[in-house]
N, C-alpha and C positions, 0 to 999 in steps of 0.2 A: 504494500500500500504506500502510495506516495505521501511524503510528509508535507504539511502545509506550513509555510514559514509564518512567523509573527507578522511580517510586513503584509502578507497576503490576507491574514485574518483582519488586520486593521483596515484594509482596503474596503471590506464589506460590512464593517460595523456601522450601524445607523444610530444616531443620537435622537431619541424621541423627545417630543415636547412633554413638559410636565402635565399631569392630568388637568390642572386648572386652565392651562393654556389651550389644551385640546377642547375643553368645554366652552371656553370663551370664544374661540375663533373657528370652531367647527360644528358645534352643537346647535341644532335649529331651535332649541329652547332658549338659548342665549340670544337668538336672533330678535326676540321681542325687545331686549334692552338696546340692541343696535338699531332697531327700528325707531325707537324713541330718540336716540342720539342723532340718527340720520335726519329725522324731521326737524330737530332743533338746528342742526348745522345748516341744513338746506334752507330753512326759513331765514336764518341770518344772512346767508348769501343772496337769497332772492330779494330780501328787503334792502340789502345794500346795493345790489346791482340795478334794480328796476328804476330808482330815481336817476341813476346815471344814464340809463338808456334813453330817458325822455328829456335829458338835460343837454342842450346844445353845446355847453362848455365841455362835455365829454364826447358827444357823438359828431360834432361838426368841426369845431376849432381845436379841441383838445387842450384849451387854455386851463381848464380845471386841473388836469393832470400836470400840466407845466407848472402851475402855481405850487402844487404839492411838491414836485421835484425841486423847484427853486428854493423853497423853504427848507427842504431836507438837506440840500448840499451847502447851505449857508454856514459859515464858520463865525461864531460870535466872538467878541473880544474876551480875552482871559479876565477872570478865571473861569468863566462859563465854558461848558464843554459842548461841542457840536453834537447834534442828534445822531449823526452817522459815526459809528466807531471806527470802521475800517476804510482806510483811504482808497483802496481799490474799488470799493462799492461806490464811493463818492465820485471817483473818476468815471465809473461806468455810467452813473446818472448824468454827469456833466457831458459825457459824449452823446447821450440820448437827447439832452437839451440842445446842444449845439447843432446836432443833425436834424432837429425838429421832428424827432421820432414820436413826440407826444401826439402829433396829428392823427396817427394811425394806432398808436399804442393805447390811447384812451378808449377808442372804440373796442379794441381787443379786451381790455379789462372790463368794460361795462357789460359787453355781451357775454364774456367769459363768466362773470359773477352770476349772471342770470342762468346760464346753462348749467353751471355747477349746482346752483340751488335746485333747479328742476330735476337734474339727474339724481341728486340725493333724495329729494322728496319722493320721486317715483321709484327709487331703488333701481335705477337703470345705469348699468356700468358703475356700480357704487365705488369699487376700488379705484377706478380711473378718475371718477369725479372727485373723490376724496384726495387723491394725489395732487390734482391740479389746484384744489382748494388749499391744501397744505403748502404748496409751492407759492401761491399768492400770499398766504399768511406770512411765510418766511420772508418774502420780498418786502412786504409792508413793515415788518419788524426791523429788517436790515436798514430800511429808510427812516427808522426812528419812531414808527407809529405802533404803539402797543395796543391800546383799546382792547377789543375782544380777541385779537389775533393769537395770543399765546394759548388761550383755552381752546379756540377753534382748531388750532394746529394740532394740539394734543388729541382732541377728539377725532380729527381727520386721520391721524396716524393709527388710532385704534380701528377706525373703519377700514383702513387699508389692510391692516393685519387680519381683520375679520372679513375680508372680501368674499369668502366662500359662503358666508351666511348673513352678512350685513344687509344684503338685498333680498333675502329669502322671502320676506313679507313685502314684496315689491316685484317689479318687472324682471329682475335678475333670476327669479325662481324659474322662469320659462326661457329667458333670453340666454343665460349662460349655458344651460344644457344644449341648446340649439347651436350656438356659435362655438362653444368649447373654449380652449385656451391656445396660445401660440404653440405650446408643446403637445397638445392633443386636440384635434378638431372635434366638434360636437356633432349632433345628429344631422345637421344640414350638410356637413362635409363627409361624414361616414355613416350614411343611413344603413349600409349593409351590416355594420357592427350591431346596430340596434335590433335589426331583424334576427341576427344570430342569437343575441341575448334573449329575445322573446322565445325563440325556438327551444333554447336550452332550459328555460324556466317553465315551459308549457308542460 
C-alpha cells in the first residue's frame, strides 16, 4: 500500500466554519433576520438616492457632488485637521474635480443609490447590491463623511457574507437557482442536470 505523505494529507484538509457561522450565513431560519436588515439598509439607500435623482444639482450639472468634493479636499489652517486623512485619496478627488468628472459621477451615484436600495428591498442580487453599497459607504467615509455610513457598511458586509440566504425571502430565492454562480451555472445554463436530479429522486 502506498504511503500518503503529510504534505498530501494537508492538501485535502478543509477548514469548516464554526456552527454559529454556518447558521448565520447558510440557514434559511436566519434569513428572517437578514430580511429585516436588508429592508433597513435598502430603505436608507433608497431614501438617500431618490432626492438626488430629482435634484438637478446631481443629475444635470453635478454641482452638488462638486461642492461635497471641494469641501472634503479643503485643508484648514492648523491646528485643525483636514477631513480626509490620506493624501492619496485627496489627490484622487482633486483629479476628479479638475477633470470635471462630477458631471457624470453625480448621476452614477444618484442612480446607483436608488438601484442599491431597490435591489436590497426586493432581495435581488443581494450580495452584489450589498457590495456596491459597502463600497459607496467606504468612499463616503474616506471623504470624511461619517453619518450612517459606518453602520450601513457593517450591515452590508454581513449581507455579503450571508449572500446565500440574505435574499431567501426575496427574489434571490428563485433568481439564484436559475442563474447559478460564476463557478457553477444554474438551471437556465444546465437544465439537463436538473432533469437528472429529478430522475434520481423519483
